[in-house]
C-alpha positions as CSV (number, residue, x, y, z in Angstrom):
1,M,110.0,80.3,110.7
2,V,111.0,76.9,109.3
3,S,112.5,73.7,110.7
4,V,115.2,72.4,108.3
5,T,117.0,69.0,108.3
6,V,120.2,68.4,106.5
7,L,120.9,64.7,105.7
8,G,124.6,64.3,105.1
9,S,125.6,67.4,107.1
10,S,129.2,66.5,107.8
11,G,130.5,66.3,104.3
12,G,132.2,68.8,102.0
13,I,128.8,70.2,100.9
14,G,126.9,69.6,104.1
15,Q,129.1,71.7,106.4
16,P,129.1,74.9,104.4
17,L,125.5,74.4,103.6
18,S,124.7,74.1,107.3
19,L,126.6,77.2,108.0
20,L,124.6,79.2,105.4
21,L,121.3,77.8,106.8
22,K,122.3,78.8,110.4
23,L,122.8,82.3,109.2
24,D,119.4,82.5,107.5
25,P,116.8,84.4,109.6
26,Q,113.9,82.3,108.2
27,V,115.3,79.1,109.7
28,S,114.2,78.5,113.3
29,S,115.5,75.0,113.9
30,L,118.5,73.4,112.1
31,R,119.0,69.7,112.5
32,L,122.2,68.0,111.3
33,Y,122.2,64.3,110.5
34,D,125.2,62.2,109.5
35,L,127.1,59.1,110.4
36,K,129.7,61.1,112.3
37,L,130.6,64.6,113.5
38,S,127.0,65.8,113.4
39,H,126.9,66.5,117.2
40,G,130.2,68.3,117.0
41,N,129.3,70.5,114.0
42,A,125.9,71.3,115.6
43,T,127.6,72.4,118.8
44,D,130.0,74.5,116.7
45,L,127.2,76.2,114.8
46,S,125.1,76.7,117.9
47,H,127.6,79.3,119.1
48,I,126.8,81.6,116.2
49,D,124.6,84.4,117.4
50,T,121.6,83.9,115.2
51,N,118.1,83.0,116.4
52,S,118.0,79.5,115.0
53,S,118.8,76.5,117.1
54,A,121.2,73.8,115.9
55,A,121.2,70.1,117.0
56,G,123.1,67.0,115.8
57,F,121.8,63.5,115.2
58,N,123.5,60.2,114.5
59,T,122.3,57.1,112.7
60,A,120.3,55.9,115.7
61,E,118.5,59.3,116.0
62,I,117.3,59.8,112.4
63,A,113.6,59.8,113.5
64,L,114.3,62.7,115.8
65,A,116.2,64.5,113.1
66,L,113.2,64.3,110.7
67,K,110.2,64.5,113.0
68,G,108.3,67.8,112.3
69,S,110.8,69.0,109.7
70,Q,109.3,71.2,107.0
71,L,112.3,71.1,104.7
72,V,114.8,68.2,104.2
73,I,117.9,68.8,102.2
74,I,120.0,65.8,101.1
75,P,123.7,66.3,100.2
76,A,124.4,62.8,101.5
77,G,126.6,60.4,99.6
78,I,130.1,60.2,98.3
79,P,131.6,62.7,95.7
80,R,132.9,61.6,92.3
81,K,136.6,60.9,92.3
82,P,139.1,60.7,89.4
83,G,138.7,57.4,87.6
84,M,135.3,56.7,89.2
85,S,132.6,56.0,86.7
86,R,129.2,57.5,87.0
87,D,127.9,53.9,87.4
88,D,130.2,53.3,90.4
89,L,129.0,56.6,91.9
90,F,125.4,55.7,91.2
91,K,125.5,52.3,92.9
92,I,126.8,53.7,96.2
93,N,124.7,56.9,96.4
94,A,121.5,55.2,95.2
95,K,121.5,52.9,98.2
96,I,122.1,55.8,100.5
97,I,119.3,57.9,99.0
98,K,116.8,55.1,99.0
99,S,117.5,54.4,102.6
100,L,117.1,58.0,103.6
101,T,113.9,58.4,101.6
102,V,112.3,55.4,103.5
103,Q,113.1,57.3,106.7
104,I,111.6,60.6,105.3
105,A,108.4,58.8,104.3
106,E,108.0,57.5,107.8
107,H,109.0,60.4,109.9
108,A,108.5,63.6,107.7
109,P,106.1,62.6,105.0
110,D,104.9,66.2,104.4
111,A,108.4,67.8,104.2
112,R,109.7,69.5,101.1
113,I,112.7,67.4,99.8
114,L,115.7,68.9,98.0
115,V,118.1,66.4,96.4
116,I,121.6,67.6,96.0
117,S,123.3,64.2,95.9
118,N,124.6,63.0,92.6
119,P,123.7,61.7,90.0
120,V,120.5,63.9,90.4
121,N,119.1,62.5,87.1
122,S,118.9,59.1,88.6
123,L,118.5,59.8,92.3
124,V,115.4,62.0,92.1
125,P,113.5,59.1,90.3
126,I,114.6,56.9,93.2
127,V,113.1,59.3,95.7
128,Y,109.9,59.4,93.6
129,E,109.5,55.6,93.3
130,T,110.3,55.0,96.9
131,L,107.7,57.5,98.1
132,Q,105.2,56.4,95.5
133,S,105.5,52.8,96.6
134,V,104.2,53.7,100.1
135,G,101.7,56.3,98.9
136,K,103.7,59.3,100.2
137,F,104.8,61.0,96.9
138,Q,103.7,64.6,96.5
139,P,104.9,65.9,93.1
140,G,105.4,69.5,94.2
141,K,107.5,68.7,97.2
142,V,110.4,66.7,95.5
143,M,113.0,68.8,93.7
144,G,116.4,68.0,92.3
145,I,118.9,70.8,92.7
146,T,120.4,71.9,89.4
147,T,121.2,75.4,90.5
148,L,124.9,75.0,90.3
149,D,124.6,74.7,86.5
150,I,122.7,78.0,86.4
151,I,125.3,79.7,88.6
152,R,128.1,78.4,86.3
153,S,126.2,79.6,83.2
154,H,126.3,83.2,84.6
155,T,129.9,83.0,85.8
156,F,131.3,81.5,82.6
157,L,129.4,84.0,80.4
158,V,130.9,87.0,82.2
159,D,134.3,85.3,82.0
160,I,133.9,85.4,78.2
161,L,132.3,88.9,77.9
162,G,134.7,90.5,80.4
163,R,134.2,91.4,84.1
164,T,135.2,95.0,83.5
165,A,132.4,95.5,81.0
166,Y,129.7,93.3,82.5
167,S,128.5,92.4,86.0
168,V,127.3,88.9,86.9
169,D,124.1,90.4,88.3
170,K,123.3,91.9,84.9
171,L,123.7,88.6,83.2
172,K,121.6,86.5,85.6
173,D,118.5,87.2,83.4
174,A,120.4,86.5,80.2
175,V,120.8,82.8,80.4
176,T,119.5,79.8,82.4
177,V,119.8,76.1,82.3
178,V,117.3,73.3,81.6
179,G,117.4,69.5,81.1
180,G,119.3,67.5,83.6
181,H,122.3,67.7,85.9
182,S,125.2,65.9,84.2
183,G,127.2,66.4,81.1
184,E,125.2,66.7,77.9
185,T,121.9,66.8,79.7
186,I,122.8,70.3,81.0
187,I,121.4,72.7,78.4
188,P,122.2,76.5,78.8
189,I,119.4,78.5,77.1
190,F,119.6,82.2,76.4
191,T,116.7,84.3,77.5
192,D,118.4,87.3,75.9
193,Q,119.5,86.3,72.4
194,K,121.9,89.2,72.0
195,Y,124.4,87.3,74.2
196,Y,123.9,84.2,72.2
197,R,124.7,86.1,69.1
198,R,127.7,87.6,70.7
199,L,129.1,84.2,71.5
200,R,128.3,83.0,68.0
201,D,130.0,86.0,66.4
202,T,133.2,85.5,68.6
203,R,133.1,81.7,68.0
204,T,133.0,81.0,71.7
205,Y,129.5,79.4,71.9
206,E,130.6,75.8,71.7
207,S,133.3,76.2,74.3
208,Y,130.9,78.0,76.5
209,V,128.3,75.2,76.4
210,H,131.0,72.6,77.0
211,R,132.3,74.5,80.0
212,V,128.8,74.8,81.5
213,Q,128.2,71.1,80.9
214,F,131.5,69.8,82.3
215,G,132.4,72.5,84.8
216,G,132.4,69.9,87.5
217,D,135.3,68.1,85.9
218,E,137.2,71.4,86.0
219,V,136.9,71.4,89.8
220,V,137.8,67.8,90.3
221,K,141.0,68.3,88.2
222,A,141.9,71.5,90.0
223,K,141.6,69.8,93.4
224,D,144.0,67.1,92.3
225,G,141.5,64.4,92.8
226,S,141.0,65.2,96.5
227,G,137.4,66.3,96.0
228,S,134.7,67.7,93.7
229,A,132.6,70.9,93.8
230,T,131.6,71.5,97.4
231,L,131.7,75.2,98.3
232,S,130.0,76.3,95.0
233,M,127.5,73.4,95.4
234,A,126.7,74.4,99.0
235,W,126.0,78.0,97.7
236,A,123.9,76.6,94.9
237,G,121.9,74.4,97.3
238,Y,121.4,77.3,99.7
239,S,120.4,79.7,96.8
240,F,117.5,77.4,95.8
241,A,116.6,76.7,99.4
242,K,116.5,80.4,100.1
243,K,113.9,80.9,97.3
244,L,111.8,78.1,98.8
245,L,112.2,79.5,102.3
246,N,111.0,82.9,101.0
247,S,107.8,81.4,99.6
248,L,107.2,79.5,102.8
249,H,107.9,82.4,105.0
250,L,105.6,84.8,103.2
251,N,102.9,82.2,102.8
252,T,102.4,83.5,99.3
253,A,104.0,83.1,96.0
254,G,107.1,84.8,97.3
255,D,109.7,85.2,94.6
256,Q,107.7,85.2,91.4
257,H,110.8,84.7,89.2
258,P,110.7,81.1,88.1
259,I,113.8,79.0,88.9
260,P,114.7,75.7,87.2
261,T,114.6,72.5,89.3
262,F,114.5,68.8,88.4
263,V,110.9,67.6,88.9
264,Y,108.3,64.9,88.0
265,L,106.5,66.5,85.1
266,P,103.3,64.4,84.9
267,G,102.3,65.3,88.4
268,L,102.5,69.1,88.0
269,P,100.5,71.8,86.2
270,G,102.3,72.6,82.9
271,G,104.3,69.4,83.1
272,K,102.4,67.5,80.4
273,E,102.4,70.6,78.2
274,L,106.2,70.7,78.5
275,Q,106.4,67.1,77.5
276,K,104.2,67.7,74.5
277,K,106.3,70.7,73.4
278,L,109.5,68.8,73.8
279,N,107.9,65.8,72.0
280,T,109.1,63.4,74.7
281,S,107.8,60.9,77.2
282,V,110.6,61.8,79.6
283,E,108.9,62.2,83.0
284,F,111.7,64.1,84.9
285,F,113.2,67.3,83.6
286,S,114.7,70.5,85.0
287,A,112.6,73.4,83.9
288,P,111.7,76.8,85.4
289,V,109.0,76.4,88.0
290,K,106.9,78.6,90.2
291,L,107.0,78.1,94.0
292,E,104.2,78.8,96.4
293,K,104.4,78.0,100.1
294,G,107.5,76.0,99.4
295,I,105.8,73.8,96.8
296,V,106.2,73.6,93.0
297,V,102.8,74.7,91.7
298,A,103.5,75.1,88.0
299,V,106.1,74.1,85.4
300,E,106.9,76.8,82.8
301,H,106.9,75.7,79.1
302,D,106.7,79.0,77.1
303,W,110.5,79.0,76.9
304,V,110.4,76.1,74.5
305,D,108.9,78.4,71.8
306,K,111.8,80.8,72.1
307,L,114.7,78.3,71.6
308,N,117.2,78.9,68.9
309,E,118.4,76.2,66.6
310,D,121.5,75.4,68.6
311,E,119.5,74.9,71.7
312,K,116.9,72.7,70.0
313,K,119.8,70.4,68.9
314,L,121.2,70.3,72.4
315,I,117.8,69.3,73.9
316,A,117.3,66.7,71.2
317,K,120.7,65.2,72.2
318,C,119.9,65.5,75.9
319,L,116.6,63.7,76.0
320,P,117.6,60.1,75.2
321,I,120.5,60.4,77.7
322,L,118.2,61.7,80.3
323,E,115.7,59.0,79.7
324,N,118.3,56.3,80.3
325,N,119.4,58.0,83.5
326,I,115.9,58.1,84.7
327,K,115.2,54.5,83.8
328,K,118.4,53.5,85.7
329,G,117.1,55.1,88.9
330,L,113.6,53.7,88.6
331,S,114.9,50.2,87.9
332,F,117.3,50.3,90.8
333,S,114.6,51.5,93.2
334,K,112.1,48.8,92.1
335,D,114.6,46.0,92.3
336,T,116.3,47.0,95.5
337,K,114.9,45.9,98.9
338,L,116.4,47.4,102.0
């Protein structure tokens, strides 16, 4: 049984994510932290007849929210709104994430940390640098959640192929996503090339890639500027957390099927090999990883050898953008004193 803390539990992602976690039989203690509504939401969830407890914590109680937590999930921050640049979003959320990471380092230094807040490409490096500066960084325990891109890659593929002819479950092993978690850093790669050829033959490949890369904009527009992807993001965050919980609960490798997440490559087995195969010095990248006991123990790199020419071009375009995103996060973290 696992103690889980959600930092930013009252927002559009935090609330449905907290509900999903309350329903999970592997969660024993659910702690909700936010600036407001955390106590009320925790009381609401506590009435659900599952075995886990639920408690709320406000800003003065963050130490209690974190103490002894084995898994910390961070959806805190503001969502991107129409007309808001990614730079505007970054400046606000970067301060929030750095502040929360300082608290994690002090009160839950051994916790696994899942970063949902955007922009992931820049915020995960902030978590890394903040923990590293106080000697608390553990490479296998910090993960950026890119699972929504993978979920979209499955959904949008079946949209093209036809739901009457194909099931989403059947296509989950046909395509995955690597790279980063914004725009052109999001790279769908086909593990079953027949589906790639099908899209090429029907001239739908480029539109498919674009939709996977910019699916978030689709949601912002559909919500008339009142919000971004929240429900699907909550499901994506929980889907990754569930795999991590499985590996923790079983105290073994758990689900052996690798799942992509945004990690610090140099600190992990297979990470430097991936950098070499990609011919890059980029230190953070979302790639399929293996989990054991809730920790990333290996980064997969064999998939690079199977890329088609289109995917190679997409990755070549992704890397310099991703490098700039990472540098932005590291520079902010080093230059900002709280």
